[in-house]
C-alpha positions in Angstrom: 5.0 -82.5 4.3 2.1 -80.4 3.5 -1.3 -80.6 1.6 -0.8 -77.6 -0.7 0.7 -78.5 -3.6 4.6 -76.5 -4.1 3.5 -75.0 -7.4 0.5 -73.1 -5.3 2.9 -72.3 -2.5 5.4 -71.0 -5.0 3.0 -68.4 -6.4 1.9 -66.6 -3.4 4.8 -64.4 -3.4 4.0 -62.9 -6.6 0.5 -63.1 -6.2 1.2 -60.7 -2.8 3.4 -58.3 -4.4 1.0 -57.9 -7.3 -2.0 -57.4 -5.0 0.3 -54.7 -2.7 1.1 -52.5 -6.0 -2.6 -53.1 -7.3 -3.6 -51.6 -3.7 -1.0 -48.4 -4.0 -2.7 -47.7 -7.6 -6.1 -47.9 -6.2 -5.3 -45.8 -3.2 -3.3 -43.0 -5.7 -6.6 -43.0 -8.3 -9.1 -42.4 -4.9 -6.1 -39.4 -3.7 -6.5 -38.1 -7.3 -10.3 -38.5 -7.7 -11.2 -37.0 -4.4 -8.4 -33.9 -5.5 -10.7 -33.7 -8.3 -13.6 -33.6 -6.7 -13.0 -30.9 -4.0 -11.8 -28.6 -6.7 -14.8 -29.1 -8.6 -17.1 -28.3 -5.7 -15.0 -24.9 -4.8 -15.7 -24.0 -8.3 -19.3 -25.0 -7.9 -19.5 -22.4 -5.0 -19.0 -24.9 -2.0 -17.1 -23.7 0.9 -13.9 -25.0 1.3 -14.4 -26.5 4.6 -17.5 -28.1 3.5 -15.8 -29.4 0.2 -12.9 -30.6 2.6 -15.4 -32.4 4.7 -17.5 -34.1 1.9 -13.8 -35.3 0.2 -12.8 -36.8 3.3 -16.2 -38.7 3.6 -15.9 -39.6 -0.1 -12.2 -41.0 0.5 -13.2 -42.8 3.3 -16.0 -44.6 1.2 -13.6 -45.8 -1.0 -11.9 -48.0 1.6 -10.7 -51.7 0.6 -11.3 -52.6 4.1 -15.0 -51.4 4.2 -15.7 -52.9 0.4 -14.3 -56.2 1.6 -16.8 -55.8 4.7 -19.8 -55.2 2.6 -19.2 -58.3 0.6 -18.6 -60.5 3.6 -15.0 -61.1 3.5 -13.8 -61.3 7.3 -9.9 -60.1 7.2 -8.1 -62.5 10.1 -6.2 -59.5 11.1 -6.6 -55.9 11.9 -3.5 -54.1 11.8 -4.5 -52.5 15.3 -7.6 -51.1 14.1 
């Protein structure tokens, strides 16, 4: 039937479920830290426009896709990107 043991196949849905929620938790933490960073920059005297630009760059730099690409992991799918 298959070369992969049934026990391994049975655990895949649970693994995907955990990975999905770990990803959501990671993104939420990035958003919260970006918000704190933006507020701190504005409080420190940076204009709101510049703070927004820098915060957007920070959020882009903390991307799972970019981290995986930098680690040498190539995803077989691109989700339209």
